[in-house]
C-alpha angles and dihedrals in degrees: 000000000000120000126199123196126187118201121192138148116249104223140142093276093054092045090052091050092050092049095042095045093067088077095045104081102103126099111255095009123159096239097120091054091046091050090052090050089053091049092238116162129205109278114243120231141160128217119210123193126201139159135212123204121209131199122209098167093126092043092258113098116227139151109289123248118257091258094053091043091053092047092051092046090051092048095047096044090236094163092055091046092050091049091052093047091051091049090057088063095051113082122191115249114245 
């Protein structure tokens, strides 16, 4: 089962963005200009991906053994998927 975790610092900048963003839902609004005027910067965050494998072979679901987990990860291509997901978060520096 995939798991997704967002990590971010709750600070004044983020709180201002959250409050301010409620009015930024219209197409072609002026929110970006207003954010610049308020000296808001892009909030920093991190996304972590993980997966848990379960085993219900005896009708009672439990966390799978390392052997079963590895077999499932190999079959599903989890390492390649994880690599691609992580690359989505890395943007080239201009």
